[in-house]
N, C-alpha and C positions, 0 to 999 in steps of 0.2 A: 475558265476565265473568258470574259468577252473578248472576241478577237477583233482585229482590224476590220474584217469584213462586216462585223456587226456595227462598228462604230462609225467609220468614215470612208475608208479608202477604197475597198474593192466593190463599189456599187455598180450595177449594170447601167445606170443612167447618170445620176448626179445628185447633188443636193436638190436639184430641180431643173426644169427646162429653162432656157434662156430667152425664148421668144416673149416679148412684152414684159421683160423683167423690170422691176423697180429700179430707177436710176436716181441715185442720191444727188441732191442739189441743195446747198444751204438755203434755208428759208422755205423749202418745200416739205410739207408734212402731210403725207397721205392720211385719209380719214381713218383707215384701219391698217392693221399689220399684214394684211393679205398680200400675196405676191404670186407670180406664176411659178416660182421655185419653191420646193419644199423648204420649210423653216421660216418662210415669210421675209419681211423686208430687212431683217437684221442678218440674214444668211447670205451665202455665196453659192454659185454653181461649182460643181466639182472641178471643172476645168481650171478654176482659179486657185484651187486648194494648194498645189505645190508651191505657189509663191509665198504662202504664209506658214507652211509647216515643214520646210526643209530640215530644220533642226529639232523638230518635235513630232516625229512620226506617231501615228495613232496606236501602233502596237508596242511602243516603248513601255517598259515596266521600271519599277524602282523598289526601294527597300521595304515599303509598306504594301506592295502588291500582294494579293492572295497567292498562295502556293498551289491552289487547285480550286475546284468547284465545291462549294459547301453544301451541306444537307438542306433539303427543302423542309421547312417547318411551318407551323401556324403562327410564327412570330413570338416574340418574348413579352409582348404587352399583356394587359389584363383581359383582352378580348380576342381569343384565338381567331385567326382570320383565314380566309380562303380566296382563291382565284376562281372567278365565276364568269359565265356568259349570261347575258340578259337580252331577250328578244326586243325589249323596249329601247335598247341602245345597240343596234346592230353594228358590226365591224369594230367593236371595242371590247375590252376586257375589264371587268369590275373586280376590285379588291375591297373586301369588306369583312367585318366581324361575322363569324358563322352564325351567331345568335345576336339579334339587336340588343345593345346595352339596355339594361333595365333602368328604371327611375327617369330622371330628367336629363340624362346624358345626351348632349347634342354633338353631332360629328361634323367637323369641317370637311370641305370637299376639295380634292386635288385633281386637276386635269394634268395628265402625264403624257409627254411625247418622248418617244424612244430615240436612242442613239441612231445616227444616220437617217432619222425620221422614218425608220422602218415600221411596217405595220404588223408587227408580231407582239400581241399584248402580253405574252408570257416572257418576253426578253429580260425583264427586270423583276422577275417573280420574287426572288429572295428579298430584295429591297422593299418592294411595294407591299408584300405581305407583312413585313415587319412594321411598316408605318401604319397599315390598316389595323394591326393588332392593338394599337394604342388609341383606337377610337376614331378612325378616319375612313371616309369613303373615297376611293380613287377610281378613276376611269382612265385606262391607258388606250392609246390608239392601236387598233388592230385586234382581231380575234385571237384567242390563245391557241394558235395553230403551230407555232414554231416554224412558219413557212418562210420568213424573212422576205416575203414578196411585196413589192410596191412601196411607195413612200407616202407619208401623210402631208397634209397641208394645214394651214392655220385653221381653216373651217372645221377640220376633223376634231381639233381640240375644242374649238368653240362649241361644237355640237354637244360635247360632254357637259359643258357649263349650262347650256340651254336645257339639257336633260335633267340635270340636278335641280335646277330651279323649278321646272315643271313638275317634278316628282317629289319635291321636298316634303310636302304635307302628307303624302300617302306612301312614302317609300317603305318597301318591305325590308329594307336594311336597317331601318331605324330613323331617328330624327336627323335629317341633313340640315346643317346650319349654313344657309346660303349667304349669310352675312360674312362668312369666313371661307372664301374661295382662294385657292392658290393655283397658279399655273407653274408647272415644273417640267424639267426634262433634262436628258443627258445629250451632250454633244449637239448635233443638228437639232435634236429635240429641245435642248435648252434655248437655242435661238428661236425655235418655234414658240416656246413658252413666253419669251420676252415679246415676240410679235403678237401673241394672244393678249398679253397684258397691256400692250400699247393702246391707249385710247379706250380701254374697256374698264369702266369704273367698277364693274362687278368683281374684278380681280384685285384682291387685297394684298397679295404677296406674289413675288416672282422668285423662283429658285432655279438657278442655272448650275448644272453639274458639269465640270470639266470643260467649260466653253465660255467664250465671250465674243464680242464683235471682232471680226477679222479686219474689215476695211476701215481705215481711218476716216475715209470719206463719209461713212455712215454714222460716225459717233455723234454728230450733231443731233441725231434723233433721240439720244439719251435725254436731252432737255425736255422731252415731252412725257417722260415717265412720271407717274404720280403715286405709285405704290412702292413700298420697300422692296429692295432687291438683295438677294443673297447669292453669293458664289461659293460653291464648294469645289475646289480644284485640286489637281494632282501634282503640285510641285513643278519644278523647273522643266521636267521632261514632258509636261502636259501642254498641248497646244493652247489650252485656255489660260495658262498661268499669266504670261506677260499681258495678254489682251485684257484679262479681268482686272489687272492692276490699273491699266489705262482707263477702263470703263468706270471703275470705282471712283476715281478722281473726278470724272467728268459728269457725274450725276448732278441733278439740280441741287442747289444749295438748300440744306435743311432736310433733304430726303433721307430717311434712315437706310442704312446699308450694312451688310455683314459680309465679311470675306474670310474664308478659312482654307488653308492648304495643307494637304498631307501628301507625302512623297510616294505616289502610286503610278505616276504617268497618267495617260488619258483614260485608262480603264477603271479607275477607282477601285472600290472593293465590292462592287455590286454583286458579284458572283459568290461571295463568301456567305456563310450561314447568316441569315438575318441581315444581309447586306453589309456585314462587317462594320468597320469604323465609319464608313459613309452612312450606313443605316443609323448608327447611334447618333451621329451628328445631325442628321436630318430630323430625327425624332425630337432631339433636344431643342432644335431651333423652332420646330413647329409647335411644340408644347409651350415654349416661351411665348411665341408670337400669338398663337390662337387661343391658348388657355391661361395665359398669364402665370404660368407655373414658375415660381421663384427659384426652385431648385434647378430647373432646366435653364433658366436665365443665367444662373451662376455657372453652370457647366459650360455655357457658351461664352461668357464674358470674363469670368474670374479664374485666372490661371491657378490659384491656390484652392479652388473648390474641389471637393471630392469628385473624382471622375471627370474632371474638366477636360475639354478638348485639348488644351495645351499639355496636360499631363499625359495625353495619348498621342503626343507628337504632332499635333496640328499647330500651324502658325495661324494666328487669329488677329484680325483687326476689325473695328466697327466704328460707326459714327452716327450721331444724332439720336441716340438712345440714352 
């Protein structure tokens, strides 16, 4: 199971440095989501974390938390996937089908930022391999070293999007569909994903796992978002739970949003085989959004559909779809 060290708490530095940090002011909208701190403009420095998480520590678990670390597989999808390094994208880790899909299958691209904005590209291997096995290309921050060293910034995630667009026509992994790009991440990485998607029209979806904006003073920035946002959070013991409820309400009028909660605490089910229930939920959401899969849409929206998230103990709400 991912520990508090991996997620938020026991970092040697912080969510980022504080010198020159973005200072929120209503009516002030920076051009990009970059900041001096890891996680970007939506994030906070570690020194501020205790003010927001006294009742929701990062190592809290709940009834749906995995009981141990699951097996590493090639995923459950139709395209067995692998974790890879690629010299054309240094300091990152690629998750992709082992063999490029045949025919006219195009693969959406996901930029992934890790919990605590750590630079270990293998940290979410079970989850990301599962998603890739359904026909997705994913680039995670950091090499697959398991070193847990250093923290990512917004530019690290943006670099993966630039790479995908540059290599889309000649990718050895298959046909990358750069009209379908998502920024996603867990914890600090989720706030980095939102900072990446802020003012970047290339990002068509933002997915935040177990996190949302901490500071009320920064919520006005939500008004600048133009792409659908999804939160997958871990119930009342997750530091992202209450904040995600606040953010969901404050999105621009008409912007599509999806919110689902499973009682896991902040650690989700990422360490389970194929990413556990969070893996299944993420795949269903992506297949609905990027491939228009009606079965996946029903899994996400219809409590009575076979295999629905609700039938698997998720609480779900959504709007503008």
